[in-house]
ZAGUTI-609052 format. One line per field, with one value per atom (N, C-alpha, C): x, y, z. Coordinates in Angstrom, 2 decimals, padded with zeros to 5 digits, always signed. Layout:
residues N
u = (X,...) .
v = (Y,...) .
w = (Z,...) .
end
This chain:
residues 80
u = (+197.44,+197.33,+198.98,+199.83,+201.14,+201.39,+201.96,+202.26,+203.68,+203.84,+205.15,+205.85,+206.78,+207.72,+207.28,+206.85,+206.30,+205.19,+204.20,+203.04,+203.87,+204.80,+205.17,+206.07,+206.58,+207.25,+205.91,+204.79,+203.78,+203.46,+202.94,+202.63,+203.19,+204.45,+205.18,+205.26,+205.23,+205.46,+203.79,+202.77,+201.56,+201.39,+201.88,+201.90,+202.54,+203.83,+204.50,+203.96,+203.24,+202.14,+201.09,+200.62,+199.56,+200.25,+201.28,+201.86,+202.40,+202.68,+203.51,+202.05,+201.07,+199.71,+199.13,+199.44,+198.82,+199.52,+201.12,+202.10,+201.63,+201.67,+201.01,+199.65,+199.09,+197.58,+198.07,+198.81,+198.67,+199.54,+200.55,+201.41,+200.34,+199.40,+198.46,+197.53,+197.59,+196.89,+197.20,+198.44,+199.52,+199.92,+200.01,+200.17,+199.81,+199.97,+199.45,+199.48,+198.40,+198.65,+198.74,+199.46,+199.40,+198.43,+197.63,+197.03,+195.63,+194.48,+193.47,+193.93,+194.28,+194.94,+196.08,+196.43,+197.82,+198.55,+199.42,+199.71,+200.61,+201.37,+201.59,+200.61,+199.44,+198.50,+197.73,+197.74,+197.05,+198.09,+199.15,+200.11,+200.50,+200.25,+199.97,+198.59,+197.87,+196.65,+196.78,+196.84,+197.23,+198.10,+199.27,+200.09,+199.32,+198.12,+197.50,+196.67,+196.00,+195.26,+195.93,+196.84,+197.73,+198.31,+198.75,+199.66,+198.48,+197.27,+196.24,+196.03,+195.75,+195.28,+195.97,+197.54,+198.45,+198.44,+198.28,+198.52,+197.33,+196.23,+194.91,+195.29,+195.65,+195.87,+197.27,+198.40,+199.23,+198.72,+197.80,+196.92,+196.18,+195.28,+194.70,+195.74,+196.62,+197.42,+198.34,+198.58,+199.23,+198.17,+196.81,+196.13,+195.33,+195.86,+194.85,+195.83,+194.68,+195.40,+195.77,+197.13,+197.76,+197.77,+198.02,+198.16,+197.89,+196.66,+195.63,+195.95,+196.36,+196.60,+197.86,+199.12,+200.18,+200.92,+200.42,+200.44,+199.70,+198.21,+197.16,+196.63,+196.94,+196.06,+194.69,+193.89,+192.85,+192.33,+193.12,+192.68,+192.63,+193.43,+193.12,+191.90,+191.28,+189.90,+188.91,+188.96,+187.79,+187.17,+185.70,+184.58,+184.45,+184.67,+184.54,+182.85) .
v = (+126.19,+126.56,+127.26,+126.48,+126.96,+127.65,+128.69,+129.79,+129.63,+129.85,+130.47,+131.31,+131.36,+132.34,+133.79,+133.68,+134.83,+135.71,+134.75,+134.87,+135.95,+134.92,+135.53,+137.06,+137.48,+138.61,+139.58,+138.89,+140.09,+140.56,+139.65,+140.03,+141.00,+140.88,+141.83,+143.22,+143.44,+144.06,+144.95,+144.02,+144.66,+145.61,+144.93,+145.38,+146.65,+146.60,+147.86,+149.26,+148.85,+149.35,+150.34,+149.30,+149.60,+150.82,+150.25,+151.47,+152.74,+152.99,+153.92,+154.82,+154.24,+155.21,+155.48,+154.89,+155.51,+156.60,+156.71,+157.95,+158.78,+158.51,+159.74,+160.28,+159.32,+159.72,+161.09,+160.17,+161.31,+162.59,+162.69,+163.93,+164.85,+163.81,+165.08,+165.80,+165.04,+165.86,+166.79,+166.61,+167.09,+168.67,+168.48,+169.56,+170.70,+171.59,+173.34,+173.79,+173.56,+174.14,+175.86,+176.32,+177.84,+178.46,+177.51,+178.08,+177.00,+177.27,+176.38,+174.94,+175.37,+173.98,+173.88,+173.49,+173.00,+171.82,+171.78,+170.45,+169.57,+170.12,+169.24,+168.24,+168.93,+168.38,+167.28,+167.29,+166.64,+165.71,+165.33,+164.55,+163.88,+164.01,+163.53,+162.43,+163.16,+162.29,+161.23,+161.58,+160.55,+159.36,+159.81,+158.66,+157.91,+158.28,+157.36,+156.41,+157.25,+156.19,+155.14,+155.57,+154.48,+153.33,+153.64,+153.05,+151.94,+152.65,+151.72,+150.63,+150.96,+150.16,+149.22,+149.30,+148.68,+147.43,+148.21,+147.10,+146.18,+146.29,+145.54,+144.58,+144.75,+144.08,+142.96,+143.75,+142.28,+141.35,+141.97,+141.08,+139.94,+140.49,+139.54,+138.32,+138.88,+137.63,+136.99,+137.67,+136.76,+135.81,+136.21,+135.14,+134.28,+134.18,+133.53,+131.96,+131.04,+129.70,+128.92,+128.89,+128.59,+127.15,+126.36,+125.13,+124.46,+124.51,+123.80,+124.86,+125.91,+126.94,+126.46,+126.48,+126.52,+124.90,+124.00,+122.69,+121.84,+122.79,+122.33,+120.24,+120.39,+118.98,+119.74,+118.56,+118.98,+118.49,+117.39,+117.03,+118.08,+119.30,+120.29,+120.96,+121.21,+121.84,+121.06,+119.48,+119.04,+118.93,+118.78,+119.24,+117.61,+117.25,+116.09,+116.27) .
w = (+112.01,+110.74,+110.60,+109.24,+109.25,+108.31,+108.49,+107.76,+106.75,+105.76,+105.36,+105.61,+105.11,+104.84,+104.43,+103.69,+102.94,+103.36,+104.18,+104.74,+106.37,+106.79,+108.07,+107.65,+106.64,+106.22,+106.02,+105.13,+104.91,+106.11,+107.22,+108.37,+109.23,+108.99,+110.02,+109.02,+108.07,+107.33,+106.96,+107.41,+107.97,+109.23,+110.31,+111.50,+111.42,+110.67,+110.22,+109.92,+108.68,+108.19,+109.13,+109.70,+110.72,+111.86,+112.39,+113.08,+112.60,+111.43,+111.01,+110.86,+109.91,+109.90,+111.13,+111.97,+113.39,+114.03,+113.42,+113.68,+112.66,+111.67,+110.92,+111.26,+111.54,+112.02,+113.22,+114.34,+115.18,+114.94,+113.79,+113.59,+112.58,+112.02,+111.20,+111.99,+113.68,+114.46,+115.06,+115.54,+116.11,+115.30,+114.04,+112.88,+113.04,+113.14,+113.42,+111.51,+110.87,+109.73,+109.92,+108.65,+108.65,+107.81,+107.02,+106.16,+105.66,+105.32,+105.17,+104.42,+103.59,+102.75,+102.32,+103.64,+103.68,+103.04,+101.94,+101.49,+102.40,+103.35,+104.43,+105.17,+105.70,+106.40,+105.33,+103.97,+102.90,+102.82,+102.70,+102.62,+103.72,+104.63,+106.01,+106.17,+105.44,+105.48,+104.58,+103.40,+102.30,+102.47,+103.74,+103.83,+104.74,+105.78,+106.35,+105.57,+104.85,+103.77,+103.18,+102.47,+102.09,+102.35,+103.69,+104.91,+105.52,+105.62,+106.19,+105.13,+103.84,+102.77,+102.53,+102.46,+102.15,+103.30,+104.65,+105.83,+105.66,+105.32,+105.29,+104.04,+102.72,+101.95,+102.24,+102.93,+103.57,+104.61,+105.55,+106.59,+105.95,+105.02,+103.95,+103.71,+102.78,+102.62,+103.59,+104.51,+105.21,+106.40,+105.69,+106.76,+106.06,+104.99,+103.68,+104.11,+103.88,+103.60,+102.55,+102.15,+101.22,+100.57,+101.93,+101.23,+100.60,+100.09,+098.76,+097.52,+097.81,+096.49,+096.03,+096.56,+096.63,+095.93,+096.64,+096.61,+095.16,+094.75,+094.05,+094.23,+095.78,+096.48,+096.72,+096.51,+096.90,+098.15,+098.78,+100.34,+101.35,+101.19,+102.02,+101.73,+100.46,+100.10,+100.31,+100.62,+100.74,+102.21,+101.84,+103.15,+103.69,+104.72,+105.38,+105.83) .
end
């Protein structure tokens, strides 16, 4: 499958988001909160959720076969 430049860029940023989410998850595990409802811990976990969701969306965009969708040619989409 041939990927376009935009898909390669999306895959790069998906991997970057995955790695950053793992980094924030590790930081939230190592962070010692001083009180039960610590806003720093909550923001670290919110960053993990946001980056994981972004990475999943970018990964789907990077893996989608766009040849028939971009060129609007039906030859790629026909079943043999």
